[in-house]
PLY file of the C-alpha trace (Angstrom):
ply
format ascii 1.0
element vertex 202
property float x
property float y
property float z
element edge 201
property int vertex1
property int vertex2
end_header
90.04 39.41 54.87
90.18 42.06 51.43
90.94 45.80 53.26
89.78 48.74 50.79
91.38 52.32 51.54
88.47 55.45 50.25
91.09 57.45 50.01
93.94 58.44 46.73
96.20 60.16 49.70
99.68 59.13 49.33
100.01 59.52 52.71
97.09 57.50 54.14
98.46 55.06 51.75
102.16 55.21 53.51
100.71 55.10 56.82
98.73 52.03 56.41
101.75 50.14 54.62
103.77 51.04 57.70
100.78 49.60 60.09
101.80 46.15 57.77
98.02 46.60 56.28
98.18 44.89 53.13
95.25 46.84 51.14
93.35 48.12 47.82
92.78 51.80 46.97
89.19 52.61 45.75
89.08 56.25 45.10
85.38 57.90 46.47
84.08 59.94 43.97
81.04 61.56 46.27
79.58 64.34 46.85
81.04 65.48 49.97
78.71 68.15 50.96
78.18 68.21 54.45
75.58 69.30 57.24
78.12 70.86 59.63
80.79 73.38 60.26
82.00 72.07 63.35
85.11 70.58 62.59
84.63 66.83 64.17
81.40 66.53 63.27
82.54 67.46 60.17
85.55 64.76 59.26
83.44 62.07 61.03
80.39 62.74 58.01
82.94 63.18 55.48
84.91 59.93 56.11
81.59 58.33 56.20
80.54 59.83 53.05
83.77 58.04 51.19
83.58 54.63 52.75
79.84 54.86 52.10
80.52 55.58 48.48
82.68 53.08 48.26
80.26 50.06 49.52
77.49 51.77 47.28
79.92 51.21 44.58
80.85 47.85 45.35
77.29 46.66 45.91
77.15 47.68 42.03
79.57 45.22 41.71
82.04 48.16 40.13
85.12 46.68 41.11
84.81 42.72 40.63
88.55 43.52 39.38
89.61 44.25 42.68
87.61 42.23 44.75
86.96 39.06 42.92
85.04 36.80 44.64
85.84 38.01 47.73
82.86 38.54 50.31
84.48 40.16 53.59
85.58 42.79 53.49
86.85 46.48 55.32
86.58 49.55 54.03
88.31 52.69 55.72
87.38 55.71 55.01
89.19 58.74 56.44
89.24 62.36 56.01
90.73 65.31 57.51
90.63 69.21 58.20
92.44 72.04 59.64
90.74 74.36 62.11
92.17 77.70 63.47
89.57 78.68 66.59
86.46 76.77 65.38
87.10 77.62 62.01
87.95 74.82 59.02
90.66 76.18 56.59
90.67 74.18 53.61
93.09 73.85 50.53
94.72 77.14 49.80
92.93 78.42 46.30
96.18 80.42 45.26
99.29 81.26 45.95
98.26 84.36 47.65
95.45 82.60 49.87
97.93 79.91 51.16
100.62 83.12 52.88
97.43 84.46 54.24
96.91 81.04 55.82
100.36 80.42 57.50
99.85 83.92 58.58
96.98 83.98 60.36
98.49 80.48 61.82
101.55 82.21 62.80
102.75 82.10 66.40
99.44 80.49 67.18
97.68 76.84 68.40
95.55 75.09 65.70
93.77 71.67 65.35
93.81 68.96 63.12
90.98 66.57 63.27
91.01 63.38 61.61
87.47 61.71 60.84
87.86 57.42 60.55
84.98 55.77 59.28
85.92 51.56 59.72
82.74 49.86 57.48
83.19 45.67 57.53
80.82 43.38 55.58
81.13 39.81 56.83
78.92 36.83 55.99
76.54 39.94 54.78
76.39 41.53 57.19
77.30 45.29 57.76
78.28 46.84 60.76
80.05 50.50 60.67
82.22 52.23 63.50
83.27 55.81 63.20
85.41 58.14 65.56
87.63 61.22 65.21
90.72 62.34 66.83
92.00 65.81 66.90
95.73 66.87 67.89
97.05 70.40 68.73
99.80 72.00 66.75
101.38 75.38 67.52
103.43 77.38 65.36
106.56 79.67 65.94
106.27 83.06 64.18
106.23 82.66 60.00
107.41 86.47 58.83
106.07 86.73 55.19
109.21 86.37 53.45
109.09 83.30 54.96
105.54 82.31 53.60
106.17 83.75 49.92
109.35 80.91 50.04
107.28 78.56 51.72
104.61 78.95 49.34
106.96 79.39 46.22
108.22 75.80 47.05
104.91 74.53 45.65
104.51 72.51 48.39
101.22 73.88 50.34
99.13 73.98 47.66
97.50 70.55 48.34
96.82 70.99 51.77
94.25 71.65 53.76
95.74 74.84 56.30
98.54 75.46 53.67
101.62 73.10 55.43
102.75 69.62 55.05
104.04 68.80 58.77
105.84 65.83 57.61
107.53 68.02 54.47
109.22 71.10 54.46
106.48 72.97 56.85
108.01 71.07 59.49
110.35 74.32 60.59
106.97 76.18 61.31
106.14 73.40 64.51
107.21 74.00 67.36
105.09 71.80 69.90
102.18 69.07 68.70
100.07 67.92 71.35
98.36 64.26 70.21
99.19 61.54 67.29
101.84 63.10 65.32
100.49 61.03 62.41
96.93 62.27 62.64
98.68 65.29 60.94
99.44 63.74 58.55
96.72 62.51 57.80
95.76 59.18 59.46
95.70 58.24 63.41
97.70 54.88 62.20
98.15 53.51 66.44
94.59 54.18 66.76
93.46 52.73 63.23
95.64 49.69 64.51
93.89 48.98 67.59
90.79 49.41 66.01
91.75 46.56 63.53
94.12 44.06 65.47
91.70 41.77 66.12
89.83 41.34 62.29
93.20 41.41 60.71
95.57 39.90 59.79
98.41 42.57 60.34
102.33 41.29 59.62
0 1
1 2
2 3
3 4
4 5
5 6
6 7
7 8
8 9
9 10
10 11
11 12
12 13
13 14
14 15
15 16
16 17
17 18
18 19
19 20
20 21
21 22
22 23
23 24
24 25
25 26
26 27
27 28
28 29
29 30
30 31
31 32
32 33
33 34
34 35
35 36
36 37
37 38
38 39
39 40
40 41
41 42
42 43
43 44
44 45
45 46
46 47
47 48
48 49
49 50
50 51
51 52
52 53
53 54
54 55
55 56
56 57
57 58
58 59
59 60
60 61
61 62
62 63
63 64
64 65
65 66
66 67
67 68
68 69
69 70
70 71
71 72
72 73
73 74
74 75
75 76
76 77
77 78
78 79
79 80
80 81
81 82
82 83
83 84
84 85
85 86
86 87
87 88
88 89
89 90
90 91
91 92
92 93
93 94
94 95
95 96
96 97
97 98
98 99
99 100
100 101
101 102
102 103
103 104
104 105
105 106
106 107
107 108
108 109
109 110
110 111
111 112
112 113
113 114
114 115
115 116
116 117
117 118
118 119
119 120
120 121
121 122
122 123
123 124
124 125
125 126
126 127
127 128
128 129
129 130
130 131
131 132
132 133
133 134
134 135
135 136
136 137
137 138
138 139
139 140
140 141
141 142
142 143
143 144
144 145
145 146
146 147
147 148
148 149
149 150
150 151
151 152
152 153
153 154
154 155
155 156
156 157
157 158
158 159
159 160
160 161
161 162
162 163
163 164
164 165
165 166
166 167
167 168
168 169
169 170
170 171
171 172
172 173
173 174
174 175
175 176
176 177
177 178
178 179
179 180
180 181
181 182
182 183
183 184
184 185
185 186
186 187
187 188
188 189
189 190
190 191
191 192
192 193
193 194
194 195
195 196
196 197
197 198
198 199
199 200
200 201
């Protein structure tokens, strides 16, 4: 059974590979306008939008090069947001915004939410399951000088919350409660257990 990851994120691809799952990538180009500002509901909605958009494209026979004559497949859509309090913090608009975000998280606790939608197509039957995981992240105090130095490395500029826990940003992380990989971009262990009964995992 083919597995399609509806994301071009290098971090998600790396985590899925580590699970021993063979997959292809179809990047969703869906409009990601959502109807909620609640972080947990937002990531679930975003993951559904991505997965359903890819299903739509497959139904229009736009990806014959990937699926060939395969009729049974799984689509995995995922999205991650950082929330401080209940406010979603996106990717920084520029360097100044990245510094501002880092200083707002400094010495405090924030949450990282990842939503995952799994769509399974088998014998022309479609089933769908969506879940969200939350991880609490506590940060050390960050000085403006440290924030500027980190932002100048370029690493934070395409990251929600303006940091990468698996990169240089790890020096600011005091403690996490929950799944580390969820902060990286995919709750890998939960996903493994969701899929292990339906996929040959190496």
